[in-house]
N, C-alpha and C positions, 0 to 999 in steps of 0.2 A: 426421712429417710437418709440416714448418714452415710454417704457414699464412700466415704475413706474408712468407716469401721467396716463395712461390706466388703471392700476388696481385702482388708487385713484378716478379715474373718475366714475370706477363702480364697487365699491364696493361689490354688489351682487354677478356680474358674477364672481370676482376672488372668492369670498367665494364658489361660487358653484363649480368652478374647482377644489379647492383645497380637498373640501368634496367627489368630485367624486373620487380624487385620493385616499383617505383615505379608501373609501368603497371597490373600486377594491382591492387595498393591502388587505385590510381584508378578502376578500373573496380567493384570493390568497393562504394567508398563510393555511387556512383548507384545500386545496388539494394538498400541497408540499410534497414529499417524504423526509424522513429525513435518513441520512446516517452520520460514524462518516468522511467519507473523499470522495472528488467528484467522481463520476463516472469515473473509468480510464480503458481504452482499452490500455493495453499493446501492443507494437509494437512487440508481442512475440508469437509464433505458436510452440507448443509441437506435435509432430510426435511418437505415441506409437505404437509398433508392439510386439505382442505377439507370443514368440516362443517356446512352451511346451516343456518341457525335457531337454532344450538346456543350457551348461555351460555358464557364461559369456565371456570366448572366443571364442565359437560358436558362441553367439549371435554378438559379434563384428564382427567376419570375415563373415559370412553368410546375415547378415541382416545390422547392424549399416554402417561398412565401404560402403556398396553398396548403401544405400540410403543416406548417407552422400555426396557420389561422385554427385550423380545426383542432390539431393537438393542444391547444392552451386552453382547451375546457376541459382536460383530462383532469378528474378528481386527484387533490393531493399535490398537485404540481407546485413546484416553488420556483423555478426558472427553467427558461428555454434558450438555449443556444444552437445556432448552426454554421457550418461552412459550406459552401457551395463551390466545387471544383469542376474544372472539365470533366464532364461525365458521370458524376456522383455527387449526391447531395446528402450530406451526414448531418443529422438533427439530433441534440442530446436534450434529453429531458431530466431534469433533477426534479426529485420528490424530497418529502420530509423523512427524515431518518427512520422514523417508525410506522413507514409505509409498507403494506406489503407488495413486494416489485414484481411479483408474479400475476397479483391482480391487478396492478397498475399496467403491466403489459398488454395484458386482455382489452380493459379498457381502451388502450390507445390502439389497439388491434380494430376494435369494432368502432371506432370513432373514423379511423381512415378507411375503413369499408365502404363508409357512406360518400365518401369522395370519389374513389376509385376509379371510378369512369370520366372523372375531370380531368386525370393527370394527362400528360402528351400519351398518344397511341406507343409511343415507339420506348417509352419510359417502364420499365420492369415495375414488378409490384413491391413495393417498399418491404424489408423486412427489418425485425426488431432484434437487437441483441443486447442480453442484460450483462451487466458489469458488476464481477465479483473476480477476487483475488486469485481462483483456480485459473482465469484467462491467462494470466503468468505461464507461458510455456515451461513443461517439465523440461523439457529439453528440443534445441533445435538442430536438425541433421542437416548436414550439405551432402547431396548425391550428385556425383560427376560422372560423364561418360563422352566417350568418343564416338566409337562406330554406333554403339547403341541411344545415342540421346533423341535421335530422332522418333525412337519407339517408345521413349521413356513413360509416357501416358499410358501405355499399355501395362508395360511394367510396374509404375505406379498403382494404378487401379484393380488389377489381376494379382499382385504378389504383394506390395509393400503394405498401400494401405488396409485390404482384409486383415493381415496377420498383425499389424500394430493395434487396429481397432480392435480386437479382440482381446488384449492384454486387458485383464480385471483393473478398473480404475481408470483406464483411458477415456478421455472424453470424446475429444476431436482430434482430428489430424486433417491438417489443409497445408497444400503446397502453395509455395510461392515461386513463380518463374517456372512453372511445369509445361515444356512444351507438347502443346495439345493441337492435333491434326484435325484440317478442315477441308472441305471440298469448295474451292474457289471458282466461280463460274463468272469469266470476265468476259463483257458482253462489248461487240464490237457496235457503237451507236449508226455508222454508217450501214453496214450491211443490216443492223435490226429495221432502220430505216427505209431500207430498199425492199423489205418485205411486208412495209406497212405494219409494224409491231412495234410494242412500247416496252420498258421495262416490267413495266407493271402487267402485261400480258404474261412474260415468263414467270413472274414471281407467282402469279395465280393458277396458271396451268401445274406449274412445279409442286405447290402445294396440294394441289390436288390430287395429282399422279402418286406422291407419296405417303398417301393417307391410307390407312388399313381401317376399311368401315365394316362394322357389324352389320349382317343383313338379316338379323332375326334366327328363327329354327326351324327345322324341318323334321316331321316326323316319318321316320321309314319303320315300318314294322313295330317293334317293341322299343325303339330307340328314340330319343329327342336329340337330333343332333343340330350343334350350332351351325351357321352359316354365315361366313365373311367372304368381303372382297379384300384381298391382300393388296399391298401396293407393287405394282408393277416396276416399281426400281429395285430391283435385288444387287445387280454391280456396276461397274462402270462403265460397261458398254450399253446398258439399258439406259443410263442418263445420256450418255452422249449421244444417242438415236432417241432419246424423249421427241415425240410429233409435238411440235408446238403451233402449227400452222400449216395450210395447203396455200399455196402459190402457183396460179397458170396449173392447177390439176395435180399439182406435184406436191409430196409432202415434205414440210420443212423441219428439219431437227435441229435441236438445241446446239450442236456442233457447228451446225452452218453459219452461225451468228454469233457463237461464245466459243472462249478456250475452257476447257476444264482442266484443272490439275488438283492433286493433294498436296497442300503444303502444311508448313507448321504455322498457327495461328500467331501473325503479328500482336506482340505485346510489348506495353510499356515499363514491365517490371523485370529486373535483373538481380542475379543473385552471384556473388563471388565467394568463395571460400578456399583458404590455401592457394590464391593467387590463381584458382581455376572456375571458368564458367560453371555454376552450378544450380540446381534447383535445392530450395528450402523445404522442409519439412517440420512444420511446427506441431508439437504433441503436448496436448494441453490435458489436464487431468479432472476426473468428476468432483465436485465439493467433498471434501470430508475424506478422502482416499490419501495414501501416504507418499508423497512425494519422492521419496528415496526408493521404495520399494518397486514402484512406475518407473523410476528411471533405471534401476538396475533390471528389471523386465525388457524395457525397451532395448537395451543394450544386448541381454543376451538373446531377444530375437532377432536383432537387425543381424546379429554372427549367424542365425540361422537362415535368414533372408537372402545374405550373402550364397549360400550353396545354390540357390535360385534365379539368380540373375546373372546375366552375361558376365563373363569375366574382366571387359573393361569398365564395369561399374564401380565404380568408390564410392563408399558412403563414409563420411567422417562428423564429426560433431562441431558445429557453430558454436553452441554455448549450450550450458545448464543451468537450473537453479539446484540443483540438488548437492553439487559440490557446496554451493555458497550453504545452505540451508546444514548440511552435515558438520563443516567447519564451523560455523555459527554456536550448533547445540554443541558439538564438542568441546568449544571453547567456554561456553557458559556451563557446561557440566563439570568442568574441570576447574572452573572456579566455585562451583556447588561445593565439590568435593576439597578443594584446599581450604574452603571457608570452614567446613565441617572439622578438619582435623585441627586448624587454629582454636576454635570454639572448645574442642576437646581438650587441647593443651593449656589452655586458659580456666578451665574447669580442673584438672588437675593439679595445676599451680597454686590456685586459691584453696581447693580442699586439702590437698597434700595426701591423700589418703585413696588406694586402689579401689575400695569398695563405694566409698561415697561417689568417686567419679563415674564408676561402672552404675550409677543409680542414675545420675543425672545423663550422661552419655546414651544410655539407653532411649529415653524419652525422643531424643533425637532420629531415629529410623523410624519409629512409631509413630510420628507427628508427621515429618516428610511423608512416608509411604502413603498418608491420606490423600496427599495430592494428586497421586495418579489413580486412585479409586476414584476421584471428584471429577478428574479430567475424561474418565471412562465413562462415567455416568451422563456427564453433562455433553457427551460428543465433543469435546474439546480436542486442540493439538497440542503436542510437545513442541511450544515454539519459544520465541525469547522471552515472551511475558508471563506465561507459565512457569519456565524455569527461573525468571527474576522473583517470582513468587517465593520460590525455594530460599534465594538467597535472602530476601529480604525477610521472611520468619527464620531462617537459620540461627541466628542470634536469640531471638524472641521465644523460641520453641523450650528453651532450657531456662526460661527467667521465671518462670512461675515454679519450676522444680526445684530451682536453685532456693529460691523465698522458703517454700515447703522443709527441703531438708534442712537448710540452715535450722529453722527452728525446731525441728524434731533432734537434730545432734543436740543444740544447746538443751532441751529438755533431757536427752538420754545424758548428758554428762553431769546434770545436775542431780543425777540419781534415779530419774523415772525407769521404769521396765522400757525396753524398746517397743513392745506392742502398745502400750497406753501412749508411750511419746509419740508414737507414729500415728495414732490415730487422733489425739487432741492437738500435736503440733500442725497436722495439715487442715484440722478444722479450725484453729486459730486464724490461720492465713487464709482460710477459704474466701472469706469476704474479699480481701485486700486483692487477693490474685484474679478473682472473678472479674473485681470491678475493673482490673487493669486490662483484662481480656477482652471485655466489652467495650470501655474507652477506645481500645486500638479499633475494633471491630466497627465502632460506632462512626468513625471517620471516615471508611471506605464506602459506607451505606449510600451515602450521597454520589459516588462516583458509580453507581449501578445505574441511576435514573441521568446521568447525563446523556446527550443525543451526541450525532455527529461522529466524526472520527475517534476522539477522547472517548467515548462510550463504547466503541467497538473495539479499540486497542486496549484500554485498560479494564475490561468486564470479567476476561478470565482471570489478571492478576488478582482482582479484588477478590472474586468467589475463591479462588484457589487459595489465597493467604488467611481468609478467614476460615475456611476449613482447616488448615494447619494448624490455626490459633484454638480453635475450638478442641481440635485433637490434643494440642499440648496443656490444656487447660484439664481435659478429661486424664491425660497422663499423668498431671502432678496431683491430682486428687484421686488416683486409683494406685496406679503403677509404681509411683514414688513412694508413699506411705507403705505399699505391701513389701516392695524390696527392702525399704528400711527395716521394716520388723523383722526382717530376715538377714539381712546383712550387717545392718549396724550394731557395734557391741562398744562398750567402755574400754577405753583402751587401758589395758592392765600392764603389756611390755614397755619396758622403758623407751621413751620416744626418741629419734633421732637427731643428731646436731643440727641437720640442717632443717628439721620441723620445729625444733625450738630455736633456730635463729629465726627462721621466717617468722612464728608465732610471736617472738619478741616483736618483730618488725611489724606486724599487723597490728598488735595491741598498742604499740607505739603510733601509728597512726591514726589508730582509733581514738586515743586518749588526746594526742595533737588536734584532731578534729574536736573533740569535746571541748576542750578550751577553747578552741576558737568559737566555738558555739556560744559558749559562756560568754566570751567578750561581745560577740555579735548582737547576742540578745539585749546587752545593756548599751548598745552603741547603734541601735536601730535604725535612726537616721541616717547616719555615715554610710550603713551599709545599701540602705535603699536609694541613697545618693549617687553613691558610686556604681551600682547596678544599672542605674537609668541612666546615668552619664554614658556608659558602653553600649547600651539600648540604642541612645540618641547617636552614638559616633555611627551606629552601624547602619541606622535611618539616613543619615547625612550621607554614606557611602554608595546609596542604591544606585546613585547618578552614574558610578563608574561600571555598573554591571550592564551589560547588553543583554538583549532579549532577543530569543530565536524561537522559530515552531519544534519542527521535527528534527533533530541531530544530523547530520547528512551521513549516510551509511557508505562505507567503502567497502562494497561487495566485490572489489578488485575488476570493475568494469569501466570502460570509458566509452561514451556515445558520443560520436560525431557527426552531426547532422550540418546539411550544407544545402545552399541553391545558387544556381548559375543564374545567368542572366535570363529574365521572362522571355519564354519565347524558345529557348534551348532544346534541342530534342535530346531526348534521353540517352542517344548513345554518346553524344559528347560529357553528358554529366557523367554518364558511366566510365568513360576514360579518365575524369578529373578525379573521379574515388579513386581509381585504381593508383594516380600518381599520389595521391593524399596518403592511401594505406602505406606504399613504400615510403614515403619521406616519414613519416612518422615511426615505423619500424626501425630505420636508420636512425633517429634521434634519442628512440625510448628504450634502454635497454630490457624494462621490466614486461614486454611484451610478450605472451605465450601464444597466442593464436587472434585473428582477426577476421574479418568479414564485411562483405559488401551488399547492402540492400538499397538498388537505387530505383527510381521512376514510380511509377502508379498501379496498384492494382485496379482491377475492373469495380471491385466491391467493395474497397475502401478497408479490406479486412488488415492491411500493417496499421490503420489506424488504431485500431481496437487493442492492439497490443502495444502501444506506446512509440510506434516509428511514424516519422513524417513522411508524407507522401507528394508527390508532383512530378511530372517529367521533367522538371530542372531540379528536382530534389534528391539528394541521397544520403543514405546512413553509412557510417563506418565505424564498426564496433570494434572494441581491443579489448582481450582478455590479460589482467594482470596476474601475477605471483602472490602468494600471500602477503598481507600487509606488513607482518613482521619480517618480513625478506626485503621488504624496500626501506629506500631512505626519504621517499616521498610516499604522501597518501593519494589517492587516484584524483582528489579535487586538485592537488599541488601539480601534479603532471598535467592535468587538464590546461591550467593555467600555463604551463612551459609550451604546451601544442597549440595553444592559443597564441602565442608568440609567433610561432612557426607560420599560421595561416594568414598572417597579415599580409606576408611577401607573394602571395598566390592570386595573381589579377582576375581570374575567372570568376572569383567568388563574389557573388552580390550579396550575399547573407550568410553567415555560420553561428553555428552554435556548438559548443564541447564542453561535456561536463563528465564530473566522475561518479555521479549519483549511481548510473546503472539503470538496467530496465525495473528492479524493484521499485524505485520511485515513481518510475514512471507509472505504476498501477497505483501507488498508495498514494501518491501526490497527482496523480493525473497530470503530469507534466507540466504543472504549474510552477512558473517563477517566483523566486520570492516576494517578487514587487511587480505590478502590472499597473499600468496607466489607461484606463479605458476612455474614450473621448468619442461623445455623441453629437452630431450636428448634422444640418443639411447644406451647407457650405462647404462643397468640398476642396475647394482651393485652399480655404482659411483653415479647414483639417490639417492639409498637407503641410502648411506654413507652420501650424502648430506641432505638428508631429517632428519636423525638422528641426524646430527651435530645441526641444526637449529632448530628442537623440542626441543633438550635437552637444549641450550640456551634461548629459550624462558621461557621455565620450570624455569630456573635459574634464569632469569629476574624478576619474581616475580609479575609483572605486567600483566603478561597474564594467562587465563585460558579457559577452553573450547578448547584446544588445538588439532586441527583434522590434522591428517596426512593420505596419502594413505595407503587404503589396501595393505597389501603386498601378495604375492603368497605364501601363506600357506593353503590355503583352501584345505583339501584333497579331492582327487577324484583319480577313476582308469580308467587308458586308456588302450583300446585294441590295441595291436599294430599289423598290419595286415603286413603278409610277402606278398606282391604285387604279387610277381613272383607264390608264390604256390597258392595262391586266383587265380590269372588270368589261372592258369593252370588247374582250378578247375571250370574253367567258373564263375567265380564271379568279377565283379568289385566293386570299391569303392561306388559308387552310390548304388547296391544292398545290399551291407552289410552293410552300414549305416541304410537306411531306413529299412532293416529287421529286424536289431538288435534294432533299437530305437521303433521299434513296440513289439518287443520281450519284451523288458525291460521296457520302459514307457507304453506301450499299443497303442491303437488306439481309436479315440474318431471317432462313427460312427453315429453323428447327434443327433436328438431328435426322441423320439417316444412317442405315445401317447396309454399308455396301462392304463385300467380299471379307465379312467377318471383322471388322471396324466400326465403331459408331461415331460418325464423324457429324460434328456442325458443319452447315450449309451458306454460304454466304453468296449472293448475288451482287455484283456492282459492273459498271463501264470499265472497261481497260484504261490502267493508269496513264497511258499517252494521251487520252483525253479528258482527264480531269485534273491533271498538272498546269496545265496551260489557259491561261484566262480567256484567250480568243478561241480555243475550241470548247470551252465550257459554255462561252455565250452562244455555241452552234446548238447545243443539245437541246433534244425537243421536248415540250410538255403537252400533255394532254388535258385540252378544255372539257368543260360540261357537255359539251356536245360531240366529244369525241377527236375534236379535230387538233392538229400538231400544231404548238405554237414554239417558237425559237427563244430561248432564254432571254437573248439579248435584245429581242424585241420590247421586252416588258421591264427589263432591270439593267442597273447599270452598275459596274463593280467599284467600290471605294475602299481605298486601304482606312483602318481602324485600330484602335486598340482597347485593349480588354484587361480584367485583372487575371490574375493568375488563379485567388481564389477571393471569395466575397465571404465575409465574417458578419453574422449577426446575433444580436441578443435583445432579447424581449422584444420580436418581430421589428426590428429598425437595425439598420446597418450600422455596425461596431468598427472603431480605429483602435487597435490596442497596441502600446509598446511596453515589452516586459524586457527585464534584466534580471542576470545572475548577480551577486557581489562577491566581492574578496575584501579581506582584512579588516571587515567590519560586521555587527550584529545587524540580524533583521530591523530590530528598533532603530538602530542608526541609518540604515540604508532607506527605511521608510521618510525618516524626518529630512534627510537629503534630497528623496524625490519630490516630498510635498514643496520643498524650499523650490526646487529648481522648476515646479509647475507654476508657482506663487509667482516666479521671477519671470515667466515665460511671457505674460501680458496677453493672456490668451483672448478670444474676441469673447464678448458677452453672451452670445448664442452658442457658443461650445460648451458643454456640460463636461464635468469629469468626475470619473469613478475610480476609487482604488480598490484595485483588486490581488489576488494571487495568495501567497502564503502567508502575508501578513494582513490579509482578511480574515483567513480561517484563524490565524493567531489570535487576533483580537475576539472572535467569538470564542475559541475556545478558553481565553483565559478570563473572560466574562464568566463561562459556566465553571470554569474550576474556582474563580472567586466566591461563586455563590456557594459552590461546594465547602469550601473553606469554613466558610460563615454557619453554614448549617451542619457542619460536622463540630465545629467550635460548641454549637448550642447543645447537640445531640451529648457530647461530652459532660458539658455542665450539667445537663439534666438527669444523666447517669449517674455522676458524681453526688448529686443533690438527692437522689434516693437510695445511692449507698450507704451515704453518712447519714441521711435523716436531717439535712441541714441546708440550708442556702448559704451559710458563711463558709463552710471547708470546701467546698466545690470551688468556690471565688480563690481560696489560699492556692490551690494546686494549680489553676490555671493560669498563676502568676509565670509559670514554667514558660509557657507557650510564646511570650514575645521575644526571648532569650533564643529560642530556638531558630526565630527568624534571624536574629542577630549571629548564630553560629552559621547558619545556611550562608547568609552574605558574606563574612568573614572568609569562608572556604570556597567561595566565588572568587573573592578577588586573589586569593591567593593562588587557584591553581586555573584561573582565566575562564571558569565556566560561566555559561549564560543562563537565563531564567527561561526555560522551555515547555513545551508539553510537559516532557519526563522529570523533569527536575521540579515545576510545579506541583504535579501530582504527589513528588517525594515529599515537599513541604506540606501537604494533606497528611499525608500519613504518619509524619512525624508529632503531628499532634496527640495523635492516640498513643504515642510511644513514650514520649517524654513527660506524660501526666504520669506514667506509672510510678517513677521514683517518689515523687510528689505523694500518692496514694500511699505508697509503704512508710513515708516519714509521717504523714499526716495520722493514717490509720492507728499506728504503733505508739505515736503519743495519746492520742485519744486513749487507749486501750492500757497504758501506765497511770495516766491520770485517773481510768478508773479504778485502779487498784490502789488510788491513795497517794499517788507522788506529787507534789507540786509543781505547776506549770513550768516553770524554769529548769527544774532537774528533770521533768518528762521529756522536754524538747532535746536536753543536753544527753539523756541515756538513750533514747529513740535514734538520735541521731548517731550515736556511738554503736549501738546494737545493731542498727540497719546497715553502718555504713560498707560492713564487705558484701552483703547481697546486692546492694545499690553498685559498687563498684562492678560486682561480678556480671549483674545483667546487663550493665551497661557497657563494660569491655567486651562480653562475648558477641553484642549485639555488634559493636563496632567492629570486631577483628573479623567477625563473618563476611562484613562487607569490603574489607580491603581488598581483598584480590578482585573481587569487581570494581571498586574506584580505580585500581591501578593499572587494569588490563588495558594492554594495547593491540591486541588481536581481532581478527574480522568480527564486526557485530557490537566490539566495546564501544561504540559511539553512542550506543542505544542505552546499555546500564553502565556505564563508567560514570556518566552524569548523577544518574540515581544514587550511586555509593557514595559520590562525593557530598552530594545533599543531605543523605543519610546519619553519614560521618561527621558531618559540619555541625549539624543540630543538633547530634547528640551529645556530643562532646562539651560542646560550651554550655547548652542548657543544663548537664548534670552539674558541671561544675558550679553554676550559679546557682543552682537549685537546692543544692545540698547548704548553702548558706541562705540565701532568699527565702526559702519556704519557710524553715523555724524561725526568722526574723516576721515574716507577713502573719504566720500564724502568732508569734507574739503579739503584735500590733494590733490583730483581731481579737486578742482575749488582754486588752492594755487594764483593762480594769484589773483584772486578777492578778495580773502581774505585780500591779503596783501595791495590791493589799498584801503580797506575798512578799514583797520588799521591805514593807513596812514591820 
C-alpha cells in the first residue's frame, strides 16, 4: 500500500486524522503534571531506628550492627551504609536499579521482624522509608506565634494538618520543631526511698492505672453489651492523687513523692524564619501529581486556615520547589517557541514561497503535539528532559518534509501534474527519509536499556523524541504530499527581483559546490589527508577538555551547613546560626529570604530530605533572585560566602554550596570527590585523614572539605565493678536499664487529660542527676528486691565518644570529601589521586574513591557501550536499507567528524564532557548520517538512471545541496536559543545545545566533501574505467 497515494487521494480523511491528533494533544497538555525532573524511584531504602538516650557507640553496637547483619541478606542488595548518631540509627540499603523497591521494602521488613526482640528494649521499632523524587518538599512553611506558641501542637493537629492533608495530591505533612506538650513526673529520690519505693514501682503502677481494659461482654435482655474497665486517670487531679503505696496504714499518693507539671517537650530541633522562632511544616506530594497545582492549592488553603487560627499566628513561606519548576519550564518553553520561530524563518528564506513554507511549517505542530500525547499515555511529566526532547526534535521534524517537498517541487517545475508529482516525489524519497528517521531512532534505543541515573533521567527524552520523529515521518509521507497536491502550482506570474536574486545566489552556490566536487573526486588523497588531519588535531585537543558528572543547577538556593565543637549544646549552635544568617544577609545583596534549621530530630526526618543533623549542626538556607538578575551564579556566591566563614572561630566544620535542595535529592548530597579509608588502626587512620585534608587545603582548588568526626565529644562512663555488682545481686542488664531510667527517664506512653493528649515522662528531679555525687547516691534494685547504691558498684570516668559513626559494608568507614572550584571533575579526581599517592599511607589502610566521580565513571562506561551499540545498529539499518555492506561504511565516515565538531565546540565555549553532553554525542550519530544517506541514495538513483559515476556524484551533490543545508540549518537554528540560554535551568540544556550544534555544523561541512570522495574511492575501479 502506497501511503502517500492514499493520503493524496483522500485529502479530507488525511486532514481529519491530523486535526484529531492536534485536538487530543491539546487536551493532554491541560492535564499533564509539571516538575523539574522525571519521577524517580531510587533503588534505596532508609531504615531509621530511634534509641532514646543512647550514645553513637551504643547505637552502633546495640542497633546498627545487629540490623546490618540481618539486612545484608536482603535479595538484590548492592550496598549497605549506616550512620549511628546520638539517639538514632540510620541505615541505607542500595539495591540494583531494576529492583522492585516495594518488594525490597517488604523483604527488609520481614527480615527485621526476626530479630525485633533482640534490639534493646528502649529502642523503638525500625521504620522504613523509600527514597524518590517526590520527597523533595513542594513547599516548606514557617509558622510563628507569641501567646499561642505553647498551644501550637493542638492548632497543628486539629486545624492545619487535617486541612493540608486533604488537598488532592498531598502525600505527607510533617512538622519540625513542633512544640508538643507532655506530662512530666519529677520524682524526689529521697522521698521515694523514705517510703521504700523505687522509680520502677511508680512506672509499673502508672502504666497499670492508665490502661483501659476490655472485660468481655454481658447479655442483658435482648442486647449484648460490651464491658470495659476504663482508666482511673481522667484529669490532672486523678494523676496527682494516684495511690502508689501504703505506708504506716496511710495511702501514699504520687504527689507525695513527685512534682507534676505539663510542659513543652524538650527538643533538639530549632527553626527560624524571617528572624523569628518558628515551626517548619514540610509538605510532600504523592508521586505523579502536579507540583504547581499542589503548591497553588496549599497557598489557597493556608489563606483559609488563617481564619481559624489565633490572630498572633503568622504563616510564611520558607522555600518552595514550585517557583523553580515554573521558572525552569517557562524558560525552556520560551526556548522551544523561539526555536520554532527561527525554524519557520529559515524555511521561508530557503523556499521563498508562502505556500511551500506553510506546508513545511504545518508539520511542526502536528509532530510536536504527539509528544504530549505520549507523555499522557506513559504517565510522564512535563519536565526539563521531556521539553528538551521538543527542542532536539524541533529542527529534525521538518527535515523529512523538506526533502520530500524539494523533490515534489522539482517534478512540478519539470512539468509534472501536482497530484502525480506529489505521489511519486514522496515515493522516491520514502526510502531515504525512512532510513534517516530509523537511523536517528536506532541510536536512542541503547539508552533505553541503561541502568542507574542515566537511564532514569534520559528515558523520557528518548521515548518522546522517538515518538516525535515517527510522527514527522508520517507527516512527511502523508500530510506533505497531500498539501503539496493542493497548494503547489507552477509559477506563472513574474518572479520578484528578490526571488530572482536569491535564486541566482543558490544556483551559484550549487554550481560552485559541483565544481568543488569535481576537483575533490580527482584529488581524493588530498581531501582524505586534510579531513583526517583535522580529525587528528581534534583528538589531540581532547586533553584540554574537562569532564563532569551532572552540570550544577542554579536553582537560586544556597545551603550552608556547619558544625560547632563536638559536645556543643544545640542552643549555642542555634545562636551561631543566627549570627551567620545576619552576616550573609549583610554581605550578599541577592538574598530574598532565609531560614535556619538547627539540631537533630528524634527520628532523623531532616536527613531524609537532605539536611544535616546533630546537636552541634545547623543548616542556614538562602533564596536568591533569578539568575538573570544577578552578576554571580549561586556557586560563585557560595565561594564568596566561604571566605566570610573562615573568620568565625566557633565553626569546627562547614560547607556552603549553591546547588540547593534539588541536588540533595538527585545526587544524594554526594560531593564531587570522596576518599574512603578503611582500617583497624584508628590512630593511623586519623594521621592519614590529617595528611590528606591538609594537602587538599594546600592545593587551593578544593573547598567544603569534610573529614570524619574525631573521638572528642565529651561524655561520662560508669565503670561497673562486675564482681562487686554480682555479689550484690546485680547484673549488667539490671544496672543499665535502671540507670537509663534514672538519668534519662522513662516514657509511659500517652494519656488523655482534660481534653489534651499528652505524652508522659517519669524521671528523677534535675538537681539529683546533674551532680555526680548525687547520682552516686541513687538507688538500684537487685534481683532480691534490695536497694543498692550506684556509687557502691560503679565509678564515674570522663571519656570521649564520636559525634557520629559511619559504616559501609558492616565495617567502620572514614570518609574525606570536598567540593571543587575552577577545575573539572576529571581534573579534581586526578589531583586527589596524586594527593593520596603522595601521602604515604600505611599499608594496612585501604583506599576507595567514591562520590560523583565514581558515578561518572560508571555512567560513562554505560554511555560508551551505548555509543558502540548505537553505531552498530545504524550500520545494520543502513545495510538493510541499501542492501549493501559498502554504502553504510561510506555514510559512517561522517561520525568521526561529528566528534571533531563537538571537541571544537567544547574548546570554544569551555563546555565539559558530562552526562548530558555525552548523551548528545550519542544522539548525533543518528542525526549526522542523514545527510550522507541523502547524498548516497540520490547518487545511486542517478547512476541507476544511466549517469556516469563522476557525473552522478556531482549532480547528486548539486541537487541535494539545498535540502542538506536546509535540514542542517533548521536543526542547528532550533538549538541556538537552547545553547545560548542563561536563565534558570540552562545549565542542563545549554551544553546539550552546544554539543548538537558543534557536531552538526562540522560534520555537515566535511560530509559534503568527504562522503562523495569516499564514495568515489569505494568505486575506484568504475571511476578509472570512466576516466579512460
